[in-house]
N, C-alpha and C positions, 0 to 999 in steps of 0.2 A: 512229133507234132511241136512246131515252134510256139512257144508261149507268147502271149500278148502282155505288155506292161500294164500294171494297174496300181492303184493306191487304195488301201483299205482304211477307213476311218471308223472310230468307235468299235474296235475289233472284238472286244471282250475276249472270250476263250478261243475265238477264231472259227466258229461254225460256218459263217458265210464265206470267210476268206478261204477256208479249207475246201468248201464246195466249189467255189469259183476257181481255185487252183486246180482242182480235179477236172474242171471244165475247160482249162486251157489258159488261165490267166496267171501271171507271175507278179505278185505285189512287190513293187520297188520300195514301198514304205508302208508300214503297218502302224497306225496311230492308236494308242490306248492309254488311258489315265490310271487305271487300277494296277497297282504294283504286282499283285498276285496273278492277275490275268496276263500281265506282261511276262511274268516268269513262266506261265503256261505256254505262251506263244514262243518264247525262246527255247524252252525245253524240247519242243517238237521239231525245231530246226527246219521248219518248212519255209519260213519267211526271212531267209538270210541273204537274198539277192538285194541289190540296191543298197539303201541305207538301213534296211532291216526294221527292227521294232523301235519306234519312238515312244518312250515312256514320258508322258507329260500332258499338259493342257493343250487340247487341239487348237485353241484360239491363239496359241503361241507358235504353232507349227509353220515353218517356212517352206512353202511349196517349191521355191526356187532351189531348195536343197536337193530336189529330185530332178536331175538333168534330163532324164529320158522323156520322150514323147509318150504320153499316157493314153492308152486306148479306153480304159474303164476306171471310173471311181465308184466305190461301193461302200456300204456300211449300214449300221443300224443306229441312227441317232437315239440317245437315251429316251426310253419310252415312258418313264415315270410321269412326265407332264400330261400324258394322254391316256394313261392306263386306267382301266375300269376299277382296278383295285387300289389305286392311289388317291392323292388329293385332287388330281385332275385340274391343275392350274393352267394348263396349256401354255400360251405365249407369255403368261405372267410368271412362269416357272423359270428360274435361272438355268435349269438343266435342259431347256429347249435348245438343241444344237442344230436345228435345221439351218439357221443362218450360216453356220460354219460349213455345212454341206454345200450350200450355195457358193460360199467363198472359194471352196476347193474347185468347183466347176468353173467359176469365173477366172481363176488364176491359171488352171492347167488345161482348160478347154478340151476335155476328153471327148472321144468319139461317142461314148455312151456312159450312162451311170445307172446304178441300181441301188435303191435304198429300201430298207424294211422297217416296219413299225407295227405297233399294236392295233388291233381292231378298233380300240377306243378312239383312234384318230378320226374315224368316220361318224362318231356320235354327233347328233344334231347340234349340241352345244359347241362343238369344235369345228363344224363343217365350214363356216365362213373363213376361219383361220386356215383350215386345210386347203381351201381353194386358193388362199393367198400363198401358201407354200408351193402349190403347183405353178402359180404364175411366176414366182421367183425362180423356180427351176426351169421354166420355159424361157425366161429372159434374165439370166444371171447378171448381165451387164448393166441392167437398170438397178443400180445399187441404192440401198436404203441410206438416207442421209443421217448424219449424227443428230440425235435428238428428234428425228422424225417419227411420228406415231405410225404404227403399222397400218392403220386404216388409211392414212394419207398416202403412204407408199403403195398400198394396194390400189388406190384410185389412180395413181400415175401408171401403174402396170396395166390396169384395165384400159386406160386410154391408149397406151401403146399397143396393147393387144388388138384393139378394134380399129387402128389406123391402117391405111393401105400399104405404106412402105415400111419395111423393117430392114435395118442395115446392121444392127448389132448382133452379137453372138446370141443364138437362140436354139432351143431344143424342142423336139416333138415328144411329148410326155404322155404316158399311159399309166394308169394304176388299176390294181385289182386286188380284191380280198381273196387270198389263196388259203386252202386248208391243206396242211402238210400231209394228212392222211390220203388225200387224193393223188399223191405223188410217191406213194410207197413208204412213207415214214410211219412208224407204229405209234402215232400220236395225233390226236385231234387238236391241231394247233392252227388257229386262224390268224393270219397276219396280212397287213397291207404291204404290197410291193409296188414301188414307184420306179418305173423304167423310162429313161429318156435317151433319144438318139439325136446327135447334132443335126441341125436342119440341112446341112450339105450332104448328109448320108441318106441315100434313098433306101431306108432300112426295110420297108415292107415287112414289118415284124408284128407278131402278136404273141401273147402269153402262151407258153406250152400247154397242150391239152392234158387233161387228167389221164393218169394211167391206171388208177385203182378206184374202187367204189365200195360203198357200204352194201349196195345191192348184191355185189359179187360175194362179199363175205357172208351175208345171210344165206345166199344160195349154196355156198360151200359148206355152211354149217348144217342147214336144215332141209336142203333138197337132195344134194348128192352125198352129204355127210363126209365129204373128203377132208374137211378141216380136222375132224376128230380122228379119222383114220391116220392122217399125217402125223398127228401127235400121239397116236396109240392110246387114245382115251375113249372110254365108253361114251357114246352120245348121251348127253343129259336129257332128262325129260323136258319137253318143250312146254312153256307156259302159254296161257291163253292170249296174252298180249303179243308174244312173238308169233304164235300160230296165225293170228290175224294178219300180221305183216307178211308172213310166208305165203298166205293165200293171195294177197294182193300182188305179191311178187310173181307168183305162177300165172296170174291173169295178165300181168304186164308182159312177161317174156314167153309164155306158152311153153313150147318144147325146146326153145333155144335159151341157153344160159347167157348171163350178161357177158358182154364182150371184154370189159376191162378186168384187170386182176383184182382179187379180193383185197380190201383194206388189210394191212398187216396189224397183228395184235401184239400185246405185251408178251404173250407166250411165244409167238413167232420170233420175237426179238431176243428172248433170253433163255429159251428152252435148253440150249446146249451149255449153259453156264451151270456149274455145280451149286449146291446149297451153300450160301455164304458162311454158314456156321460149320461146314465140313472142312476137313484137312485139304481137300482138293482145291478149295477156293484160293489157297495161297499161290497157286500157279497162275492166277489171273491178276493183273495189276488193278489196284483200287477196288477189288471185289471183297469188301469187308462189311460184315453185319453191323448194323447200328440199331441199338435197342431204343424203345420209347415210343414207337408208333402207336397211335390210338385214333379211334373214330370219334368225332364230335360234329355238331351241326356245321355243314358247309365243308367238311373235311372227311370225305368218305372213301378216299382211295380210288385207284384205277383198276377196274375189273380185268383180270388176267386174260380173258378171252375176248377183249375189245381193244381197240387202240387206246393208249394211255390218254388221260386228260392232259391238257397242256401243262408241262412242267413249269413251275414258277420259282422265282428266286427266293420268295419268302422274306421273313424279317427276323431280326435279332439272332441271326445265325442258324435259324431252324427253317427248313423248307416246309411248304404247305401240304395239305392232305392229298393234293394231286401227285405228290412224290412218293406215294405208298402203293404197293400191290395189294389188291383185294382178291382173296381166293374164293373158291366156290362155297366154302363153309362160312364165309363172312369175316374170317380172320385177316389181319393186315400186318404188313411190315414195311419199313422204308426200303425203297430201291437202294441198292448199293451205288456207289459212284459209277462203277463199270456198267451196271444195268441202266442207269440214267444216261450214260454216254451212248449205249446201244439205242435207247429210245430217241436220242437226238442224232442218231446215225453217224457218230464218230467211230472210226476204226478202233480195234482193240489195242493197237500200238500207240494210240494217242494218249499221252499222259497229262495229268493236271497237277498244278501246284497250289498249295494253300491248305488251310484247315478244312475239315469236312464241310462245315457250314459255308465257307467261302467258295469251295469247289462246287457245291450244290447251287450256290448263287450264280456262278459262272455258267453252269449248265442250264439253269432256269432262264437265263437271259439270252442264251445262244440261239442262233438260227439253225434249224436242222441241216446238217451238212448236205444230205441228199437233195433237199429242196433247193438249196443254194446251187448245187450242181446242175439240177434240171433247168432252172432259170438261166444259169450261166451258160450252159451249152447252147441254148437257143440264141443268146446274144452273141456268143463266140462265132457260131455258124454265119450269122449275118455279117459281122465285121470281117471275117475271113474272106467271104465272098466279095466284099468291097475292096479288099486289099490285093486281090489277085488280078 
C-alpha cells in the first residue's frame, strides 16, 4: 500500500502519528518541542522519511522545508489551555497552538487535516472561541492581522462565511466528541476530533462508526458470562446496581445479544503480562514496578475489569490516580510504563525515553494509537478514492 505524505504537529510520544502511519500515512516532518518526546520519536525510527523529527518551537518551523505535496496535516495542539484539570485560560494562554495549526494548513494546503483536543474545548465558557477555531480552519487564508483582537477577526470570518462568493482556500470541517473505548481502546478517554477536507475534494465522509460498546461488555460479563470464562476467573457475585442494569439490558435486547464488540478492559489489555515484581517481568521492555500508589479523594484508580479511566499526564513528575490499577479487593498499584502503553494501544516494541515521570507524562498526553488508526483509515480511504 503506497503511503500518503503527511505532517504531524505537536507530536508528543507519537500516538496519533503512529496510528495514522498504520492507516497509510507517512509523515515527512514530525514537529515536537519536548526533548524527551523527541528522543522517543527518534528511538522508534518510524518517522525517518522526509526531514524526520524537528525538535523545536513550532512557530519557527519552515513548512517550505518540506518539499512534498502533503495529503494530511495532523496533531494534538497543547490541551492545557482548555483542560478541565488546568487553569483553563483558553485563548489567553500562550500555549494555545491552534493558530499554528491554521498556519500549517494555510502554507501547505493539504487535502485533509485531523486535530485532536480535550473534551474541555466544548465547555460553555470556551464555546465561542471554539467556534472561532472552526471558522479559522474553514477559511485559513483569511489571516488574523497583527494586533487584531480575536473577536474582530471572528467577525471578519463570519462575514466571509455568510457571503455568496468564496474564492480563497477553504475546508469543509466536522468535529465530534469520540470515546476511545467505543473503538476498541481499553480506556474511557473522551476527546474532540476536528477533521477537514479541502473544498475541492468531494469527500462524502463521516466519522467512523463505533465498533465496541458498554452494553456488550455488560452482556459478556453478566448474561453469557463469557468475559469471566475467557480470563478463567470465577464469576463474581453481582450487586444490586449492576443487576438492575442487566435487567434493563435484557429488556432492551431480548434474545439477541448486542451487535458490537464488548468494551476492552484493563484485564483484557494486560492479562498476558507477568507480575511486574516477578523475574519474568524483565523480558518486557519498561515493565518495572513503581511503589507508592495510594487512594485518596479523586484518585481511586481504574478497576481492572473495566476500561481504564483516561490516563493523565499528572504534575510534578507523578501521574494521577487514573494511572493505577484497582483490584477486586480494593488494593491499588501504579500501571507500569508497558501497561500504560498497552492502555494507550502502543505496540510492545514501541520504546519510550526519559525518566519514569516524564514517560508517564508522554503517555498521559498521547492519543491512543488505535483510535488514531481508525479515524485515519476512514480519511485514507476517501483520499485514495479521489486519487485513483
